[in-house]
N, CA, C and O atoms as a Tinker XYZ file with bonds, in Angstrom:
   476  protein
     1  N    -81.585000  216.823000  -15.730000    73     2
     2  CA   -82.635000  217.432000  -16.871000    64     1     3
     3  C    -82.071000  217.103000  -18.137000    63     2     4     5
     4  O    -82.940000  217.345000  -18.975000    81     3
     5  N    -80.676000  216.516000  -18.881000    73     3     6
     6  CA   -80.012000  216.234000  -19.754000    64     5     7
     7  C    -81.015000  214.881000  -19.905000    63     6     8     9
     8  O    -81.520000  214.769000  -21.022000    81     7
     9  N    -81.379000  213.795000  -18.875000    73     7    10
    10  CA   -81.935000  212.793000  -19.493000    64     9    11
    11  C    -83.407000  212.933000  -20.077000    63    10    12    13
    12  O    -83.852000  212.326000  -21.051000    81    11
    13  N    -84.054000  213.835000  -19.300000    73    11    14
    14  CA   -85.537000  214.159000  -19.522000    64    13    15
    15  C    -85.412000  214.975000  -20.532000    63    14    16    17
    16  O    -86.586000  215.190000  -20.834000    81    15
    17  N    -84.642000  215.677000  -21.382000    73    15    18
    18  CA   -84.407000  216.674000  -22.583000    64    17    19
    19  C    -84.407000  215.466000  -23.394000    63    18    20    21
    20  O    -85.413000  215.359000  -24.095000    81    19
    21  N    -83.632000  214.611000  -23.483000    73    19    22
    22  CA   -83.186000  213.461000  -24.133000    64    21    23
    23  C    -84.568000  212.756000  -24.460000    63    22    24    25
    24  O    -84.923000  212.736000  -25.639000    81    23
    25  N    -85.413000  212.143000  -23.435000    73    23    26
    26  CA   -86.810000  211.814000  -23.686000    64    25    27
    27  C    -87.810000  212.323000  -24.359000    63    26    28    29
    28  O    -88.655000  211.709000  -25.010000    81    27
    29  N    -87.670000  213.874000  -24.134000    73    27    30
    30  CA   -89.002000  214.578000  -24.819000    64    29    31
    31  C    -88.519000  214.648000  -26.549000    63    30    32    33
    32  O    -89.314000  214.878000  -27.461000    81    31
    33  N    -87.107000  214.404000  -26.716000    73    31    34
    34  CA   -86.825000  214.521000  -28.186000    64    33    35
    35  C    -87.134000  213.335000  -28.792000    63    34    36    37
    36  O    -87.620000  213.146000  -29.908000    81    35
    37  N    -86.815000  212.576000  -27.973000    73    35    38
    38  CA   -87.424000  210.934000  -28.743000    64    37    39
    39  C    -88.688000  210.900000  -28.495000    63    38    40    41
    40  O    -89.124000  210.052000  -29.273000    81    39
    41  N    -89.770000  211.419000  -27.717000    73    39    42
    42  CA   -90.928000  211.360000  -27.735000    64    41    43
    43  C    -91.630000  212.480000  -28.711000    63    42    44    45
    44  O    -92.815000  212.351000  -29.020000    81    43
    45  N    -90.755000  213.712000  -29.236000    73    43    46
    46  CA   -91.136000  214.740000  -30.207000    64    45    47
    47  C    -91.294000  213.550000  -31.952000    63    46    48    49
    48  O    -92.045000  213.188000  -32.857000    81    47
    49  N    -90.000000  213.451000  -31.401000    73    47    50
    50  CA   -89.566000  212.275000  -32.864000    64    49    51
    51  C    -90.824000  211.344000  -33.269000    63    50    52    53
    52  O    -91.622000  211.561000  -34.180000    81    51
    53  N    -90.808000  210.423000  -32.511000    73    51    54
    54  CA   -91.872000  209.665000  -32.264000    64    53    55
    55  C    -93.425000  210.286000  -33.021000    63    54    56    57
    56  O    -94.032000  209.869000  -34.007000    81    55
    57  N    -93.672000  211.244000  -32.243000    73    55    58
    58  CA   -95.111000  211.873000  -32.638000    64    57    59
    59  C    -94.790000  212.177000  -34.080000    63    58    60    61
    60  O    -95.440000  211.814000  -35.060000    81    59
    61  N    -93.859000  212.788000  -34.063000    73    59    62
    62  CA   -93.866000  213.282000  -35.620000    64    61    63
    63  C    -93.788000  212.169000  -36.810000    63    62    64    65
    64  O    -94.345000  212.413000  -37.881000    81    63
    65  N    -93.349000  211.400000  -36.684000    73    63    66
    66  CA   -93.093000  210.198000  -37.143000    64    65    67
    67  C    -94.686000  209.475000  -37.774000    63    66    68    69
    68  O    -95.090000  209.353000  -38.931000    81    67
    69  N    -95.359000  209.063000  -36.350000    73    67    70
    70  CA   -96.596000  208.540000  -36.543000    64    69    71
    71  C    -97.526000  209.805000  -37.314000    63    70    72    73
    72  O    -98.312000  209.575000  -38.234000    81    71
    73  N    -97.291000  211.029000  -36.799000    73    71    74
    74  CA   -98.342000  212.517000  -37.335000    64    73    75
    75  C    -98.213000  211.840000  -39.185000    63    74    76    77
    76  O    -99.147000  211.310000  -39.786000    81    75
    77  N    -97.061000  212.029000  -39.640000    73    75    78
    78  CA   -96.918000  211.688000  -41.126000    64    77    79
    79  C    -97.507000  210.277000  -41.793000    63    78    80    81
    80  O    -97.988000  210.105000  -42.912000    81    79
    81  N    -97.359000  209.610000  -41.026000    73    79    82
    82  CA   -97.994000  208.135000  -41.508000    64    81    83
    83  C    -99.202000  208.180000  -41.739000    63    82    84    85
    84  O    -99.672000  207.421000  -42.587000    81    83
    85  N   -100.079000  209.153000  -40.986000    73    83    86
    86  CA  -101.799000  208.769000  -41.151000    64    85    87
    87  C   -102.403000  209.486000  -42.307000    63    86    88    89
    88  O   -102.103000  210.667000  -42.485000    81    87
    89  N   -103.289000  208.830000  -43.168000    73    87    90
    90  CA  -103.659000  209.425000  -44.167000    64    89    91
    91  C   -104.701000  211.037000  -44.059000    63    90    92    93
    92  O   -105.551000  211.481000  -43.288000    81    91
    93  N   -103.984000  211.518000  -45.381000    73    91    94
    94  CA  -105.462000  212.895000  -45.011000    64    93    95
    95  C   -106.196000  212.539000  -45.596000    63    94    96    97
    96  O   -106.061000  211.642000  -46.429000    81    95
    97  N   -107.516000  213.320000  -45.259000    73    95    98
    98  CA  -108.903000  213.714000  -45.539000    64    97    99
    99  C   -108.822000  214.889000  -46.511000    63    98   100   101
   100  O   -108.274000  215.957000  -46.237000    81    99
   101  N   -109.507000  214.556000  -47.845000    73    99   102
   102  CA  -109.847000  215.430000  -48.911000    64   101   103
   103  C   -111.208000  215.494000  -49.128000    63   102   104   105
   104  O   -111.848000  214.468000  -49.359000    81   103
   105  N   -111.792000  216.733000  -49.073000    73   103   106
   106  CA  -113.565000  216.967000  -49.617000    64   105   107
   107  C   -113.517000  217.709000  -50.904000    63   106   108   109
   108  O   -113.308000  218.897000  -51.148000    81   107
   109  N   -113.828000  216.438000  -51.839000    73   107   110
   110  CA  -113.779000  216.873000  -53.184000    64   109   111
   111  C   -114.942000  218.151000  -53.563000    63   110   112   113
   112  O   -116.158000  218.210000  -53.383000    81   111
   113  N   -113.923000  219.147000  -54.183000    73   111   114
   114  CA  -115.070000  220.491000  -54.748000    64   113   115
   115  C   -114.887000  221.492000  -53.621000    63   114   116   117
   116  O   -115.441000  222.591000  -53.612000    81   115
   117  N   -113.947000  220.974000  -52.525000    73   115   118
   118  CA  -113.983000  221.624000  -51.080000    64   117   119
   119  C   -115.536000  222.155000  -50.203000    63   118   120   121
   120  O   -116.393000  221.436000  -49.689000    81   119
   121  N   -115.480000  223.440000  -50.272000    73   119   122
   122  CA  -117.287000  223.565000  -49.468000    64   121   123
   123  C   -118.702000  223.301000  -50.527000    63   122   124   125
   124  O   -119.853000  222.993000  -50.218000    81   123
   125  N   -118.084000  223.558000  -51.870000    73   123   126
   126  CA  -119.160000  223.460000  -53.083000    64   125   127
   127  C   -119.465000  221.850000  -53.170000    63   126   128   129
   128  O   -120.530000  221.483000  -53.667000    81   127
   129  N   -118.396000  220.779000  -52.619000    73   127   130
   130  CA  -118.776000  219.388000  -52.846000    64   129   131
   131  C   -118.264000  219.332000  -54.224000    63   130   132   133
   132  O   -117.637000  220.137000  -54.912000    81   131
   133  N   -118.883000  217.704000  -54.499000    73   131   134
   134  CA  -119.029000  216.963000  -55.784000    64   133   135
   135  C   -120.150000  217.695000  -56.592000    63   134   136   137
   136  O   -121.318000  217.678000  -56.202000    81   135
   137  N   -119.813000  218.245000  -57.565000    73   135   138
   138  CA  -120.497000  219.075000  -58.401000    64   137   139
   139  C   -119.827000  219.398000  -60.222000    63   138   140   141
   140  O   -118.748000  218.943000  -60.602000    81   139
   141  N   -120.521000  220.035000  -60.882000    73   139   142
   142  CA  -120.156000  220.019000  -62.020000    64   141   143
   143  C   -118.742000  221.011000  -61.831000    63   142   144   145
   144  O   -118.548000  221.763000  -60.876000    81   143
   145  N   -117.864000  220.813000  -62.942000    73   143   146
   146  CA  -116.563000  221.901000  -62.763000    64   145   147
   147  C   -115.614000  221.336000  -61.983000    63   146   148   149
   148  O   -114.464000  221.774000  -61.993000    81   147
   149  N   -115.975000  220.325000  -61.238000    73   147   150
   150  CA  -115.040000  220.147000  -60.316000    64   149   151
   151  C   -113.422000  219.641000  -60.816000    63   150   152   153
   152  O   -112.323000  219.736000  -60.270000    81   151
   153  N   -113.857000  219.099000  -62.053000    73   151   154
   154  CA  -112.207000  218.770000  -62.857000    64   153   155
   155  C   -110.654000  219.368000  -62.448000    63   154   156   157
   156  O   -109.630000  218.695000  -62.328000    81   155
   157  N   -110.807000  220.852000  -62.273000    73   155   158
   158  CA  -109.480000  221.241000  -61.822000    64   157   159
   159  C   -109.341000  221.300000  -60.374000    63   158   160   161
   160  O   -108.261000  221.615000  -59.876000    81   159
   161  N   -110.673000  220.932000  -59.443000    73   159   162
   162  CA  -110.129000  221.038000  -58.348000    64   161   163
   163  C   -108.769000  220.353000  -57.773000    63   162   164   165
   164  O   -108.018000  221.027000  -57.068000    81   163
   165  N   -108.423000  218.790000  -58.138000    73   163   166
   166  CA  -107.061000  218.679000  -57.826000    64   165   167
   167  C   -105.725000  219.384000  -57.916000    63   166   168   169
   168  O   -104.706000  219.279000  -57.232000    81   167
   169  N   -105.986000  220.024000  -58.809000    73   167   170
   170  CA  -104.782000  220.983000  -59.046000    64   169   171
   171  C   -104.198000  221.447000  -57.992000    63   170   172   173
   172  O   -104.880000  221.986000  -57.120000    81   171
   173  N   -102.543000  221.304000  -57.840000    73   171   174
   174  CA  -101.846000  222.084000  -56.912000    64   173   175
   175  C   -102.221000  221.473000  -55.101000    63   174   176   177
   176  O   -102.136000  222.069000  -54.027000    81   175
   177  N   -102.710000  219.832000  -55.498000    73   175   178
   178  CA  -102.774000  219.357000  -54.288000    64   177   179
   179  C   -101.890000  218.309000  -54.028000    63   178   180   181
   180  O   -101.750000  217.717000  -55.098000    81   179
   181  N   -101.309000  217.844000  -53.274000    73   179   182
   182  CA  -100.540000  216.189000  -53.306000    64   181   183
   183  C   -101.354000  215.282000  -52.701000    63   182   184   185
   184  O   -101.920000  215.637000  -51.668000    81   183
   185  N   -101.542000  214.115000  -53.152000    73   183   186
   186  CA  -102.056000  212.876000  -52.749000    64   185   187
   187  C   -101.228000  211.716000  -52.532000    63   186   188   189
   188  O   -100.646000  211.311000  -53.538000    81   187
   189  N   -101.040000  211.094000  -51.471000    73   187   190
   190  CA  -100.387000  209.868000  -51.090000    64   189   191
   191  C   -101.768000  208.541000  -50.994000    63   190   192   193
   192  O   -102.893000  208.611000  -50.500000    81   191
   193  N   -101.127000  207.524000  -51.630000    73   191   194
   194  CA  -101.588000  206.070000  -51.537000    64   193   195
   195  C   -102.306000  205.691000  -50.395000    63   194   196   197
   196  O   -101.625000  204.836000  -49.830000    81   195
   197  N   -103.625000  205.954000  -49.602000    73   195   198
   198  CA  -104.130000  206.094000  -48.855000    64   197   199
   199  C   -104.983000  206.809000  -47.692000    63   198   200   201
   200  O   -105.548000  206.488000  -46.647000    81   199
   201  N   -104.658000  208.443000  -48.795000    73   199   202
   202  CA  -105.613000  209.365000  -48.332000    64   201   203
   203  C   -106.909000  208.820000  -49.016000    63   202   204   205
   204  O   -107.147000  207.905000  -49.805000    81   203
   205  N   -107.912000  210.122000  -48.144000    73   203   206
   206  CA  -109.443000  209.416000  -48.706000    64   205   207
   207  C   -110.128000  210.784000  -49.150000    63   206   208   209
   208  O   -110.196000  211.755000  -48.396000    81   207
   209  N   -110.573000  210.767000  -50.308000    73   207   210
   210  CA  -111.135000  211.381000  -50.849000    64   209   211
   211  C   -112.812000  211.505000  -50.177000    63   210   212   213
   212  O   -113.342000  210.455000  -49.814000    81   211
   213  N   -113.550000  212.767000  -50.049000    73   211   214
   214  CA  -114.914000  212.731000  -49.239000    64   213   215
   215  C   -115.844000  213.272000  -50.195000    63   214   216   217
   216  O   -115.833000  214.503000  -50.176000    81   215
   217  N   -116.449000  212.892000  -50.822000    73   215   218
   218  CA  -117.493000  213.219000  -51.978000    64   217   219
   219  C   -118.914000  213.708000  -51.375000    63   218   220   221
   220  O   -119.488000  212.725000  -50.907000    81   219
   221  N   -119.575000  214.730000  -51.245000    73   219   222
   222  CA  -120.463000  215.013000  -50.425000    64   221   223
   223  C   -121.358000  215.673000  -52.113000    63   222   224   225
   224  O   -121.059000  216.400000  -53.061000    81   223
   225  N   -122.304000  215.024000  -51.746000    73   223   226
   226  CA  -123.591000  215.835000  -52.880000    64   225   227
   227  C   -124.936000  215.169000  -52.771000    63   226   228   229
   228  O   -125.112000  214.191000  -52.044000    81   227
   229  N   -125.933000  215.741000  -53.543000    73   227   230
   230  CA  -127.355000  215.285000  -53.213000    64   229   231
   231  C   -127.284000  213.862000  -54.078000    63   230   232   233
   232  O   -126.802000  213.664000  -55.193000    81   231
   233  N   -127.688000  213.298000  -53.512000    73   231   234
   234  CA  -127.741000  211.789000  -54.166000    64   233   235
   235  C   -128.907000  211.258000  -54.899000    63   234   236   237
   236  O   -129.017000  210.169000  -55.462000    81   235
   237  N   -129.890000  212.372000  -54.773000    73   235   238
   238  CA  -131.091000  212.266000  -55.810000    64   237   239
   239  C   -130.641000  212.689000  -57.283000    63   238   240   241
   240  O   -131.138000  212.272000  -58.329000    81   239
   241  N   -129.469000  213.716000  -57.128000    73   239   242
   242  CA  -128.995000  214.144000  -58.422000    64   241   243
   243  C   -127.388000  213.711000  -59.166000    63   242   244   245
   244  O   -126.889000  214.093000  -60.225000    81   243
   245  N   -126.894000  212.808000  -58.159000    73   243   246
   246  CA  -125.637000  212.498000  -58.377000    64   245   247
   247  C   -125.221000  211.366000  -57.764000    63   246   248   249
   248  O   -125.798000  211.078000  -56.715000    81   247
   249  N   -124.101000  210.435000  -58.277000    73   247   250
   250  CA  -123.456000  209.481000  -57.594000    64   249   251
   251  C   -122.220000  209.568000  -57.767000    63   250   252   253
   252  O   -121.932000  210.749000  -57.960000    81   251
   253  N   -120.979000  208.641000  -57.808000    73   251   254
   254  CA  -119.524000  208.591000  -57.761000    64   253   255
   255  C   -119.024000  207.152000  -58.137000    63   254   256   257
   256  O   -118.955000  206.181000  -57.385000    81   255
   257  N   -118.621000  207.243000  -59.739000    73   255   258
   258  CA  -118.472000  205.870000  -60.138000    64   257   259
   259  C   -116.595000  206.166000  -60.227000    63   258   260   261
   260  O   -116.078000  207.149000  -60.758000    81   259
   261  N   -115.880000  205.060000  -59.576000    73   259   262
   262  CA  -114.584000  204.711000  -59.601000    64   261   263
   263  C   -114.251000  203.831000  -61.130000    63   262   264   265
   264  O   -114.240000  202.601000  -61.177000    81   263
   265  N   -114.026000  204.607000  -62.173000    73   263   266
   266  CA  -113.930000  204.394000  -63.555000    64   265   267
   267  C   -111.997000  204.175000  -63.776000    63   266   268   269
   268  O   -111.125000  204.823000  -63.198000    81   267
   269  N   -111.840000  203.214000  -64.649000    73   267   270
   270  CA  -110.145000  203.686000  -65.431000    64   269   271
   271  C   -110.050000  204.640000  -66.546000    63   270   272   273
   272  O   -111.087000  205.085000  -67.037000    81   271
   273  N   -109.137000  204.918000  -66.897000    73   271   274
   274  CA  -108.864000  206.579000  -67.591000    64   273   275
   275  C   -109.495000  205.825000  -68.845000    63   274   276   277
   276  O   -110.202000  206.771000  -69.194000    81   275
   277  N   -109.755000  204.904000  -69.722000    73   275   278
   278  CA  -110.883000  204.852000  -70.906000    64   277   279
   279  C   -111.948000  205.259000  -70.611000    63   278   280   281
   280  O   -112.435000  206.213000  -71.217000    81   279
   281  N   -112.726000  204.506000  -69.380000    73   279   282
   282  CA  -114.155000  205.159000  -68.982000    64   281   283
   283  C   -113.998000  206.559000  -68.622000    63   282   284   285
   284  O   -114.942000  207.240000  -69.025000    81   283
   285  N   -113.128000  207.187000  -68.006000    73   283   286
   286  CA  -113.255000  208.765000  -67.568000    64   285   287
   287  C   -112.671000  209.509000  -68.728000    63   286   288   289
   288  O   -112.808000  210.729000  -68.635000    81   287
   289  N   -112.085000  209.101000  -69.743000    73   287   290
   290  CA  -112.214000  210.047000  -70.892000    64   289   291
   291  C   -113.514000  210.138000  -71.944000    63   290   292   293
   292  O   -114.012000  211.173000  -72.387000    81   291
   293  N   -113.869000  208.939000  -72.182000    73   291   294
   294  CA  -115.495000  208.815000  -72.703000    64   293   295
   295  C   -116.271000  208.821000  -72.004000    63   294   296   297
   296  O   -117.319000  208.953000  -72.635000    81   295
   297  N   -116.583000  208.708000  -70.265000    73   295   298
   298  CA  -117.676000  209.081000  -69.756000    64   297   299
   299  C   -118.555000  207.698000  -70.121000    63   298   300   301
   300  O   -119.772000  207.880000  -70.161000    81   299
   301  N   -118.110000  206.426000  -70.374000    73   299   302
   302  CA  -118.999000  205.464000  -70.226000    64   301   303
   303  C   -118.754000  204.282000  -69.055000    63   302   304   305
   304  O   -117.993000  203.314000  -69.049000    81   303
   305  N   -119.418000  204.620000  -68.375000    73   303   306
   306  CA  -118.961000  203.861000  -67.203000    64   305   307
   307  C   -119.457000  202.357000  -67.117000    63   306   308   309
   308  O   -120.635000  202.001000  -67.085000    81   307
   309  N   -118.202000  201.445000  -67.081000    73   307   310
   310  CA  -118.116000  200.095000  -67.592000    64   309   311
   311  C   -119.162000  199.448000  -66.337000    63   310   312   313
   312  O   -119.045000  199.985000  -65.235000    81   311
   313  N   -120.170000  198.323000  -66.473000    73   311   314
   314  CA  -121.218000  197.818000  -65.666000    64   313   315
   315  C   -120.337000  197.430000  -64.341000    63   314   316   317
   316  O   -120.688000  197.861000  -63.242000    81   315
   317  N   -119.352000  196.724000  -64.463000    73   315   318
   318  CA  -118.318000  196.443000  -63.367000    64   317   319
   319  C   -117.699000  197.343000  -62.430000    63   318   320   321
   320  O   -117.179000  196.980000  -61.375000    81   319
   321  N   -117.795000  198.959000  -62.997000    73   319   322
   322  CA  -117.526000  199.904000  -62.070000    64   321   323
   323  C   -117.984000  199.935000  -60.689000    63   322   324   325
   324  O   -119.078000  199.396000  -60.522000    81   323
   325  N   -117.342000  200.506000  -59.494000    73   323   326
   326  CA  -117.896000  200.933000  -58.203000    64   325   327
   327  C   -118.654000  201.687000  -58.294000    63   326   328   329
   328  O   -118.317000  202.523000  -59.133000    81   327
   329  N   -120.244000  202.023000  -57.549000    73   327   330
   330  CA  -120.903000  203.522000  -57.854000    64   329   331
   331  C   -120.906000  203.529000  -56.342000    63   330   332   333
   332  O   -120.696000  202.531000  -55.652000    81   331
   333  N   -121.145000  204.663000  -55.919000    73   331   334
   334  CA  -121.397000  205.060000  -54.611000    64   333   335
   335  C   -122.302000  206.068000  -54.780000    63   334   336   337
   336  O   -122.024000  207.001000  -55.534000    81   335
   337  N   -123.629000  206.015000  -54.034000    73   335   338
   338  CA  -124.684000  206.338000  -54.051000    64   337   339
   339  C   -125.106000  207.311000  -52.573000    63   338   340   341
   340  O   -126.174000  207.909000  -52.440000    81   339
   341  N   -124.226000  207.288000  -51.774000    73   339   342
   342  CA  -124.787000  207.347000  -50.332000    64   341   343
   343  C   -124.695000  209.100000  -50.412000    63   342   344   345
   344  O   -125.378000  209.574000  -49.504000    81   343
   345  N   -124.117000  210.033000  -51.151000    73   343   346
   346  CA  -124.328000  211.153000  -50.829000    64   345   347
   347  C   -123.261000  211.872000  -50.140000    63   346   348   349
   348  O   -123.089000  213.084000  -50.267000    81   347
   349  N   -122.379000  210.927000  -49.237000    73   347   350
   350  CA  -121.415000  211.543000  -48.231000    64   349   351
   351  C   -120.411000  209.668000  -48.492000    63   350   352   353
   352  O   -120.790000  208.555000  -48.128000    81   351
   353  N   -119.415000  209.977000  -49.065000    73   351   354
   354  CA  -118.876000  208.576000  -49.960000    64   353   355
   355  C   -117.513000  209.006000  -49.412000    63   354   356   357
   356  O   -117.012000  210.117000  -49.583000    81   355
   357  N   -116.928000  207.898000  -48.670000    73   355   358
   358  CA  -115.455000  208.073000  -48.254000    64   357   359
   359  C   -114.340000  207.190000  -49.036000    63   358   360   361
   360  O   -114.064000  206.116000  -48.503000    81   359
   361  N   -113.748000  207.483000  -50.096000    73   359   362
   362  CA  -112.716000  207.072000  -51.257000    64   361   363
   363  C   -111.368000  206.678000  -50.677000    63   362   364   365
   364  O   -110.605000  207.644000  -50.659000    81   363
   365  N   -110.949000  205.794000  -50.298000    73   363   366
   366  CA  -109.405000  205.421000  -50.479000    64   365   367
   367  C   -108.766000  205.825000  -51.720000    63   366   368   369
   368  O   -109.230000  205.492000  -52.811000    81   367
   369  N   -107.758000  206.505000  -51.598000    73   367   370
   370  CA  -106.953000  206.615000  -53.297000    64   369   371
   371  C   -106.153000  205.288000  -53.216000    63   370   372   373
   372  O   -105.787000  204.800000  -52.147000    81   371
   373  N   -105.980000  204.898000  -54.091000    73   371   374
   374  CA  -105.187000  203.427000  -54.416000    64   373   375
   375  C   -103.828000  204.511000  -54.996000    63   374   376   377
   376  O   -103.913000  205.718000  -55.223000    81   375
   377  N   -102.424000  203.487000  -55.150000    73   375   378
   378  CA  -101.288000  204.138000  -55.299000    64   377   379
   379  C   -101.375000  204.219000  -57.126000    63   378   380   381
   380  O   -101.851000  203.205000  -57.638000    81   379
   381  N   -100.859000  205.580000  -58.297000    73   379   382
   382  CA  -101.060000  205.671000  -58.881000    64   381   383
   383  C   -102.361000  206.405000  -59.474000    63   382   384   385
   384  O   -102.713000  207.351000  -58.771000    81   383
   385  N   -103.109000  206.191000  -60.548000    73   383   386
   386  CA  -103.876000  206.801000  -61.414000    64   385   387
   387  C   -105.193000  206.678000  -60.523000    63   386   388   389
   388  O   -105.209000  205.631000  -59.876000    81   387
   389  N   -105.991000  207.271000  -60.389000    73   387   390
   390  CA  -107.641000  207.297000  -59.794000    64   389   391
   391  C   -108.453000  208.091000  -60.730000    63   390   392   393
   392  O   -108.275000  209.236000  -61.145000    81   391
   393  N   -109.247000  207.360000  -60.937000    73   391   394
   394  CA  -110.452000  208.309000  -61.582000    64   393   395
   395  C   -112.019000  208.305000  -61.449000    63   394   396   397
   396  O   -112.593000  207.320000  -61.913000    81   395
   397  N   -112.605000  209.070000  -61.000000    73   395   398
   398  CA  -113.961000  209.404000  -60.748000    64   397   399
   399  C   -114.424000  210.357000  -61.653000    63   398   400   401
   400  O   -113.918000  211.309000  -62.249000    81   399
   401  N   -116.036000  209.603000  -61.566000    73   399   402
   402  CA  -116.943000  210.651000  -62.319000    64   401   403
   403  C   -118.397000  210.132000  -62.057000    63   402   404   405
   404  O   -118.675000  208.957000  -61.819000    81   403
   405  N   -119.348000  211.241000  -62.138000    73   403   406
   406  CA  -120.451000  211.369000  -61.938000    64   405   407
   407  C   -121.131000  210.105000  -63.230000    63   406   408   409
   408  O   -120.545000  209.995000  -64.307000    81   407
   409  N   -122.447000  209.209000  -62.898000    73   407   410
   410  CA  -122.854000  208.244000  -63.907000    64   409   411
   411  C   -124.561000  208.786000  -64.264000    63   410   412   413
   412  O   -125.463000  208.285000  -64.936000    81   411
   413  N   -124.461000  209.920000  -63.527000    73   411   414
   414  CA  -125.892000  210.359000  -64.022000    64   413   415
   415  C   -125.555000  211.108000  -65.392000    63   414   416   417
   416  O   -124.616000  211.896000  -65.505000    81   415
   417  N   -126.527000  210.729000  -66.524000    73   415   418
   418  CA  -126.653000  211.052000  -67.679000    64   417   419
   419  C   -125.946000  212.685000  -68.387000    63   418   420   421
   420  O   -126.450000  213.804000  -68.292000    81   419
   421  N   -125.159000  212.445000  -68.805000    73   419   422
   422  CA  -124.471000  214.062000  -69.340000    64   421   423
   423  C   -123.722000  214.462000  -68.266000    63   422   424   425
   424  O   -122.761000  215.066000  -68.740000    81   423
   425  N   -123.644000  214.445000  -66.972000    73   423   426
   426  CA  -123.021000  214.791000  -65.778000    64   425   427
   427  C   -121.245000  214.887000  -66.104000    63   426   428   429
   428  O   -120.669000  215.973000  -66.056000    81   427
   429  N   -120.632000  213.799000  -66.378000    73   427   430
   430  CA  -119.405000  213.868000  -66.652000    64   429   431
   431  C   -119.105000  214.225000  -68.071000    63   430   432   433
   432  O   -117.911000  214.372000  -68.329000    81   431
   433  N   -119.978000  214.394000  -69.053000    73   431   434
   434  CA  -119.418000  215.408000  -69.793000    64   433   435
   435  C   -119.421000  216.481000  -69.516000    63   434   436   437
   436  O   -118.618000  217.264000  -70.023000    81   435
   437  N   -120.436000  216.898000  -68.515000    73   435   438
   438  CA  -120.548000  218.620000  -68.590000    64   437   439
   439  C   -119.061000  218.752000  -67.279000    63   438   440   441
   440  O   -119.024000  219.909000  -66.861000    81   439
   441  N   -118.184000  218.046000  -66.767000    73   439   442
   442  CA  -117.344000  218.401000  -66.304000    64   441   443
   443  C   -117.345000  217.844000  -65.055000    63   442   444   445
   444  O   -116.498000  218.290000  -64.281000    81   443
   445  N   -118.114000  216.938000  -64.635000    73   443   446
   446  CA  -118.228000  216.246000  -63.235000    64   445   447
   447  C   -117.444000  214.857000  -63.391000    63   446   448   449
   448  O   -117.904000  213.752000  -63.680000    81   447
   449  N   -116.075000  215.255000  -63.105000    73   447   450
   450  CA  -115.300000  214.126000  -63.075000    64   449   451
   451  C   -113.861000  214.829000  -62.528000    63   450   452   453
   452  O   -113.529000  216.013000  -62.587000    81   451
   453  N   -113.133000  213.678000  -61.978000    73   451   454
   454  CA  -111.390000  213.956000  -61.478000    64   453   455
   455  C   -110.462000  213.318000  -61.788000    63   454   456   457
   456  O   -111.050000  212.406000  -62.370000    81   455
   457  N   -109.369000  213.062000  -61.859000    73   455   458
   458  CA  -108.375000  212.751000  -62.044000    64   457   459
   459  C   -107.118000  212.978000  -61.118000    63   458   460   461
   460  O   -106.483000  214.032000  -61.081000    81   459
   461  N   -106.796000  211.655000  -60.248000    73   459   462
   462  CA  -105.614000  211.984000  -59.220000    64   461   463
   463  C   -104.752000  211.226000  -59.461000    63   462   464   465
   464  O   -105.109000  210.219000  -60.072000    81   463
   465  N   -103.454000  211.336000  -59.151000    73   463   466
   466  CA  -102.409000  210.447000  -59.059000    64   465   467
   467  C   -101.732000  210.675000  -57.657000    63   466   468   469
   468  O   -101.183000  211.653000  -57.150000    81   467
   469  N   -101.937000  209.633000  -57.308000    73   467   470
   470  CA  -101.455000  209.271000  -55.493000    64   469   471
   471  C   -100.190000  208.385000  -55.795000    63   470   472   473
   472  O   -100.122000  207.442000  -56.584000    81   471
   473  N    -98.773000  209.128000  -54.633000    73   471   474
   474  CA   -97.774000  208.707000  -54.756000    64   473   475
   475  C    -97.528000  207.646000  -53.667000    63   474   476
   476  O    -96.455000  207.044000  -53.622000    81   475
């Protein structure tokens, strides 16, 4: 019985290690999705490099641009920015600061942007 219990403890330890190594997926804006006034959505959440953000939105009205801090603050999207337009985009976080904005005219200025730091 001691040997079985030891095997069970090793198995449990391995499961906990593997579970903690998987990336989490976060739906941006929760049930509301990617929309206006989403800039406060990241508050209180902890993000790690490799976690995935899921952006859901009506693609006729919005998109998601991955930008740098300057573009995030100015709401001016550089031509070389990666822009997602499917309406259900999965974007992994890199370690450090990550910035996302909507590229439709006036949307970023209207609060449709988020900044996330991943550890």
